[in-house]
C-alpha positions in Angstrom: 101.4 54.1 218.8 102.5 57.3 217.1 101.2 60.7 218.2 98.4 62.2 216.2 99.5 64.8 213.6 99.4 68.4 214.8 96.4 70.3 213.6 97.0 72.1 210.3 94.8 75.0 211.5 95.3 77.2 214.6 92.5 78.1 216.9 93.2 81.8 217.9 91.6 84.2 220.4 89.0 81.7 221.6 88.3 80.5 225.0 88.0 76.7 225.2 84.5 75.4 225.0 82.9 72.3 226.6 83.0 69.4 224.2 84.8 71.3 221.5 87.2 68.4 221.1 84.4 66.3 219.7 84.1 68.8 216.8 87.6 70.2 216.4 89.4 66.9 215.9 92.6 66.7 214.1 91.0 64.8 211.3 88.1 67.3 210.9 90.5 70.2 210.9 92.7 68.6 208.4 89.7 68.3 206.1 88.8 72.0 206.6 92.4 72.9 206.0 92.2 71.1 202.6 89.0 72.9 201.7 90.7 76.2 202.6 93.8 75.4 200.6 91.9 74.3 197.5 89.0 76.7 197.4 89.7 79.9 199.3 91.8 81.4 196.4 88.8 81.0 194.1 86.5 82.4 196.8 88.7 85.5 196.9 88.6 85.8 193.1 84.8 85.6 193.1 84.5 88.3 195.8 86.6 90.6 193.6 84.3 89.7 190.7 81.3 90.8 192.8 82.9 94.2 193.2 83.6 94.6 189.5 80.0 93.6 188.7 78.6 96.1 191.2 80.7 98.8 189.6 79.3 97.9 186.2 75.7 98.1 187.6 76.5 101.5 189.0 77.6 102.6 185.5 74.7 101.2 183.6 71.8 101.0 186.1 70.6 97.8 184.5 70.9 94.0 184.4 70.2 91.4 181.8 70.3 87.7 181.3 73.7 86.5 180.4 74.3 86.2 176.6 77.2 83.7 177.1 74.9 81.2 178.8 71.9 81.5 176.5 72.4 77.9 175.3 72.0 76.5 178.8 68.8 78.5 179.2 67.4 77.4 175.9 68.3 73.7 176.3 65.2 71.8 177.5 67.0 68.5 177.8 68.9 68.9 181.1 67.3 68.4 184.6 68.7 68.3 188.1 69.1 65.0 189.9 65.9 63.5 191.3 65.2 64.5 194.9 66.0 61.9 197.6 63.0 60.5 199.5 63.8 62.7 202.6 63.6 65.9 200.5 60.8 65.0 198.1 58.1 66.6 200.3 59.1 70.0 201.6 55.7 71.6 202.0 56.6 73.4 205.2 60.1 74.4 206.4 60.9 76.0 209.7 64.0 78.1 210.1 66.1 78.9 213.2 69.5 78.8 214.9 71.1 75.7 216.2 71.0 76.3 219.9 69.9 73.3 222.0 66.3 74.4 222.6 65.6 75.4 219.0 67.1 72.2 217.7 64.6 70.1 219.7 61.7 72.4 219.0 62.4 72.6 215.2 62.9 68.9 214.8 59.6 68.3 216.7 57.7 71.1 215.0 55.7 69.1 212.5 57.5 70.9 209.6 58.9 68.6 206.9 62.3 70.4 206.9 64.3 72.4 209.4 66.7 74.9 208.1 69.4 74.6 210.7 71.0 78.0 210.5 74.6 79.0 210.9 74.0 82.1 208.8 71.5 85.0 209.2 69.7 83.6 212.3 73.0 83.0 214.1 75.5 85.5 215.3 78.9 83.9 214.6 80.4 83.8 218.1 82.8 80.9 218.4 80.4 79.3 220.9 77.6 79.4 218.4 79.8 78.1 215.6 81.2 75.1 217.6 78.3 74.2 220.0 75.9 74.4 217.1 77.8 71.6 215.5 77.7 69.7 218.8 73.9 70.1 219.0 73.4 68.7 215.5 75.6 65.7 216.3 73.7 65.1 219.5 70.4 65.4 217.6 71.4 62.7 215.1 72.6 60.4 217.9 69.5 61.2 220.0 71.6 62.6 222.8 70.0 66.1 222.8 67.2 65.7 225.5 67.7 68.3 228.2 66.0 70.2 231.0 66.2 74.0 230.9 67.8 75.0 234.3 65.9 78.4 234.2 62.4 77.2 233.6 62.6 73.6 234.6 61.0 72.6 231.3 62.2 69.4 229.7 62.9 69.0 225.9 63.0 65.6 224.2 62.9 64.4 220.6 59.9 62.7 219.2 60.2 59.4 217.3 62.6 59.5 214.3 59.8 59.3 211.7 58.2 62.4 213.2 61.3 64.6 213.0 61.9 67.3 210.3 64.7 66.6 207.8 67.6 68.9 208.4 68.9 71.2 205.7 71.9 73.1 207.1 72.8 76.7 206.1 76.5 77.7 206.3 77.7 81.3 206.3 77.9 83.2 203.0 81.2 83.4 201.0 81.9 87.0 202.3 82.4 86.1 206.0 85.6 84.7 207.4 86.1 82.8 210.7 88.6 84.8 212.6 89.2 82.0 215.2 90.4 79.5 212.7 93.5 80.4 210.7 96.0 78.6 208.4 99.7 78.5 208.9 100.1 81.6 206.7 97.8 83.5 209.0 94.8 83.7 206.7 91.4 83.1 208.3 89.3 80.3 206.9 86.0 81.4 205.2 83.1 80.8 207.5 81.3 78.9 204.8 84.1 76.3 204.6 84.3 76.0 208.4 80.5 75.5 208.8 80.2 73.1 205.8 83.4 71.2 206.5 82.8 70.4 210.2 79.2 69.4 209.5 79.9 67.3 206.5 83.0 65.6 208.0 81.2 64.5 211.2 77.7 63.8 209.8 77.7 62.8 206.1 77.9 59.0 206.8 75.8 59.3 209.9 73.0 60.9 207.9 73.2 58.3 205.2 72.9 55.6 207.8 69.7 57.4 209.1 68.2 57.2 205.6 68.9 60.9 204.9 71.9 62.8 203.8 74.0 65.9 204.1 71.7 68.6 202.7 72.5 72.3 202.5 71.0 75.7 201.9 73.5 78.0 200.1 73.0 81.7 201.0 73.8 85.0 199.2 74.9 83.4 196.0 75.5 86.1 193.4 76.3 84.1 190.2 76.5 80.7 188.6 80.3 80.8 189.1 79.8 80.9 192.9 77.4 77.9 192.5 80.2 76.2 190.4 82.6 76.7 193.3 80.2 75.1 195.7 79.7 72.1 193.3 83.5 71.6 193.2 83.6 71.7 197.0 80.9 69.0 197.1 82.7 66.8 194.6 85.9 67.0 196.6 84.3 66.5 199.9 82.4 63.4 198.9 85.5 61.8 197.6 87.5 62.8 200.6 85.1 61.3 203.1 84.3 58.3 200.9 80.6 58.8 200.3 79.0 58.4 196.8 78.9 61.4 194.4 75.5 62.9 194.4 74.9 62.3 198.2 75.0 66.0 198.8 71.9 68.0 198.0 71.9 71.8 197.9 69.0 74.4 197.7 70.2 77.8 196.6 68.6 80.9 198.0 67.8 83.3 195.2 68.2 86.3 197.5 70.4 88.6 195.3 69.2 90.5 192.3 72.1 89.2 190.2 71.3 85.6 191.0 67.7 86.2 189.8 69.2 86.5 186.3 71.1 83.3 186.5 68.6 80.8 188.0 68.9 78.3 185.2 72.7 78.5 185.2 72.9 78.1 189.0 70.8 74.9 188.8 72.9 73.7 185.8 76.2 74.1 187.7 74.8 72.2 190.7 72.7 69.8 188.7 74.1 66.6 190.2 73.6 68.1 193.7 70.8 70.5 193.3 67.4 70.1 195.0 65.8 73.5 194.5 65.7 77.3 194.8 64.2 79.4 197.5 62.8 83.0 197.3 64.6 84.9 200.1 62.6 88.1 200.3 64.5 90.4 202.6 68.0 89.8 201.4 66.6 90.2 197.8 65.3 93.7 198.6 68.6 94.5 200.3 70.5 93.4 197.2 68.4 95.6 195.0 69.2 98.6 197.2 72.9 97.7 197.4 73.3 97.2 193.6 71.2 100.1 192.4 71.9 102.6 195.1 73.2 105.1 192.5 70.2 104.5 190.2 68.2 107.5 191.3 64.5 107.8 192.1 63.3 104.9 190.0 65.0 102.4 192.3 63.9 103.9 195.7 62.0 101.3 197.7 59.1 102.2 199.9 58.7 101.0 203.5 59.7 97.4 203.7 56.3 96.3 205.0 54.7 97.9 202.0 56.6 95.7 199.6 54.4 92.6 199.5 55.1 89.6 197.3 52.3 90.9 195.0 54.4 93.9 194.0 55.0 93.5 190.2 58.7 93.2 190.4 58.5 90.7 193.3 55.9 88.7 191.4 58.1 88.5 188.4 60.9 87.2 190.5 58.9 84.5 192.3 57.0 83.3 189.2 60.2 83.1 187.2 61.7 81.0 190.1 58.8 78.6 190.0 58.9 78.2 186.3 62.7 77.7 186.2 62.7 75.2 189.0 59.9 73.0 187.6 61.3 73.1 184.1 64.4 71.6 185.6 62.8 69.1 188.0 63.8 71.1 191.1 61.7 72.2 194.1 60.6 75.8 194.3 60.5 77.0 198.0 58.6 80.1 199.0 59.5 82.9 201.4 59.4 83.5 205.1 56.4 84.0 207.3 58.2 85.9 210.0 55.3 86.6 212.4 55.8 85.6 216.1 52.5 84.9 217.9 51.7 87.2 220.8 50.9 85.6 224.1 49.0 88.7 225.2 47.1 90.0 222.1 44.8 87.6 220.3 43.6 90.4 218.0 47.1 90.9 216.7 47.4 87.1 216.2 44.1 86.9 214.3 45.1 89.6 211.8 48.6 88.2 211.4 47.4 84.6 211.0 45.0 85.8 208.2 47.9 87.5 206.4 50.1 84.4 206.8 47.3 82.2 205.4 46.8 84.5 202.4 50.5 84.5 201.7 50.9 80.8 201.9 47.7 80.3 199.8 49.2 82.5 197.2 52.4 80.6 197.1 50.7 77.2 196.9 48.4 78.5 194.2 51.4 79.9 192.2 53.1 76.5 192.1 55.6 76.6 195.0 56.3 73.2 196.5 56.7 74.5 200.0 57.4 77.6 202.1 59.1 78.9 205.2 57.9 79.8 208.7 59.8 81.2 211.7 57.6 79.8 214.5 56.1 76.4 215.3 52.6 77.9 215.7 52.7 78.8 212.0 53.4 75.3 210.8 49.8 74.2 210.8 48.7 77.3 208.9 51.3 76.9 206.1 50.6 73.1 206.1 46.9 73.6 205.5 47.6 76.0 202.6 49.9 73.4 200.8 47.8 70.4 201.8 44.8 72.1 200.1 46.7 72.2 196.8 49.0 69.2 197.0 46.8 66.7 198.7 48.8 63.4 198.9 51.3 64.5 196.3 54.7 65.4 197.7 55.1 68.4 195.4 53.7 70.0 192.3 56.8 70.0 190.1 54.5 68.9 187.2 53.1 72.5 187.2 55.5 73.9 184.6 54.0 77.4 184.6 54.6 77.8 180.9 52.3 80.8 181.1 55.0 82.8 182.9 57.1 85.2 180.7 59.5 87.5 182.5 61.6 90.1 180.7 64.9 91.3 182.1 63.4 94.7 182.9 60.5 93.2 184.9 62.9 92.1 187.7 64.1 95.6 188.4 60.9 97.5 187.7 60.9 98.9 191.3 59.0 102.0 190.2 56.0 99.8 189.3 55.1 100.0 192.9 52.8 102.9 194.0 53.9 103.0 197.6 56.3 105.6 198.9 58.7 105.8 201.8 57.1 107.2 205.0 58.4 108.9 208.1 57.0 106.0 210.2 59.0 103.7 207.9 62.2 105.5 208.7 61.4 105.3 212.4 60.7 101.6 212.1 64.0 101.0 210.2 65.9 102.8 213.0 64.1 100.9 215.8 64.6 97.5 214.2 68.2 98.2 213.3 69.2 99.3 216.8 67.3 96.5 218.6 68.6 93.8 216.2 72.2 94.8 216.2 72.2 95.1 220.0 71.0 91.5 220.2 73.5 90.3 217.5 76.4 91.8 219.5 75.2 89.6 222.4 75.4 86.5 220.2 71.7 86.3 219.2 71.0 86.1 215.5 67.2 85.5 215.5 65.3 88.1 217.6 61.6 88.8 218.1 61.0 92.5 217.5 57.4 93.9 217.3 56.0 90.4 216.8 58.3 89.6 213.9 61.3 87.3 213.8 64.1 89.5 212.7 67.5 88.3 211.4 70.5 89.7 209.7 68.6 90.0 206.4 65.9 92.2 207.9 68.5 94.4 209.6 70.3 94.8 206.3 67.1 96.0 204.5 66.5 98.4 207.5 69.9 100.1 207.3 69.9 100.0 203.5 66.6 101.9 203.3 67.9 104.6 205.7 71.0 104.9 203.5 69.0 104.9 200.2 66.3 107.4 201.4 68.9 109.9 202.6 71.0 109.6 199.5 68.0 109.9 197.2 66.8 113.0 199.0 63.4 111.5 199.9 60.7 113.9 201.2 58.2 112.2 203.5 54.5 112.7 203.7 54.9 115.0 206.7 57.2 117.4 204.7 60.4 116.3 206.4 63.4 115.3 204.3 65.5 112.2 204.8 68.8 113.6 206.1 71.6 112.3 208.3 70.5 114.8 211.0 66.9 113.3 211.0 68.2 109.8 211.3 70.5 110.8 214.2 67.6 112.6 215.9 65.3 109.5 215.6 68.1 107.2 216.7 68.8 109.3 219.8 65.1 109.3 220.6 64.9 105.6 220.3 67.9 105.1 222.5 66.4 107.3 225.2 63.1 105.5 224.9 64.8 102.1 225.3 66.7 103.4 228.4 63.5 104.6 230.0 61.7 101.4 229.2 64.2 98.8 230.4 65.9 100.8 233.2 69.4 102.1 233.7 70.8 98.8 235.0 69.6 96.7 232.0 70.6 99.5 229.6 74.1 99.6 230.9 74.4 95.8 230.8 73.5 95.7 227.1 75.2 96.9 223.9 72.7 99.7 223.2 75.1 102.6 222.6 77.4 100.4 220.5 74.4 99.2 218.4 73.2 102.8 218.0 76.6 103.9 216.8 77.1 100.9 214.5 73.7 101.4 212.8 74.4 105.1 212.1 77.8 104.1 210.7 76.5 101.6 208.2 73.4 103.8 207.4 75.1 107.2 207.0 78.7 106.5 205.7 79.1 107.6 202.2 81.2 104.4 201.6 78.3 101.9 201.8 79.4 98.7 203.6 78.7 95.6 201.5 77.3 93.8 204.6 76.7 95.2 208.1 77.9 91.9 209.6 81.5 92.7 208.4 82.0 95.7 210.7 79.7 94.2 213.3 81.9 91.0 213.4 84.9 93.1 214.4 82.9 94.2 217.5 81.4 90.8 218.3 82.7 89.4 221.5 83.4 85.6 221.6 
């Protein structure tokens, strides 16, 4: 028997992991290498195009629907492929990283879908990247039952028919995987690593289970990026030998530029598309990032003051529902990030009422489902959608032809009366430091002040600090947003954390590092496109 061919990709600067050989096989790495060879040059071109488009927005302070694709928007005849049975009812989706405990709890949660997250809810340590893939394979082969050595608690999957359908989210196009490099020394995009390993090992296995390889596509900025994903899917299905159209993708509309190309994004993916999702925090981050030179009219208030009933957010979500249903796609609502308190029932009562109101609104607006971050919220969201859907799997028949959104409506940030506050600045600093510290320890989803925070909420926190300082915001207490004020608040927060957790725990963490990194991405004149880019350089593992 001849020896297996050497791997076309090199694993660099990574400690060996238990069971990594089950994921990083020569055959799987050969597939990922082909994805890299064929598609990374186009990825690179599209990232350069993002920069050019951002420069154009800086020059004009506006956006519009694309004139060159007007015919696609006007054509009523095209639809996306019908949803497979496993994705036809998506009334509640739970999100979370792919660690072993979360995998079992999410699959057992009662939600219809689990967004298995290699993106914003997962810090991309090599361990999280590889062992997350192991955990999903173990889930599909029902080998994931385990006992937590710390608590002694046992975790086991329910019967197959009670489990959530998995929709996996790979990393965005902008992130590379530094531990996997080609012969020429170039790192493979994290998106192709996450997608490639998952698809190669699980596509046929999922088909055999009556489901399929389903994906959430994050941080898409244009229909050309959706076209790239579609070409990846076409190649991958032929390579592995599964039928074309097996893949289904839901695109997060979480950038302001993508909001102007929803029809076009669905059109590019029409044989593989299953819906669009309203990703709230990244969407706000994208508005700040793209219109950061736009002056006072684009200054956002405190993030918690920007509800989904704000006129510019309402325009975005209603256009999403109308676009999806016109094309036969699912419209999936935003995140309920509340984490129930085990100690304060009054906090829970108020928060549950807000979650219910939010999910009632989404169901009433025509969404087919929505996101939650915690299993305790599944019944609340389920009740909201059950009340509207009944026994129907979705409400795609609600075409929302009453909705009419003009280009300016999507960026009418100044239609909101709320203003930035001093407490909002303090909260942004607190969340930023606490989240980045956890991320540097390999945790991507972190409970902070009874909310599940991920990279998207950290992005809006640091972006608001940057925007308020650069716009010269004056708070209600008379203080101006300045670098000096941000540094003073950050120093106070660091001291408060040290006093709260004690010197030993403080020294064992990454608190000073997180403090310094937050101030770098919040105060530098050269605004970093994503905080995870400089943070990844400091991420151990």
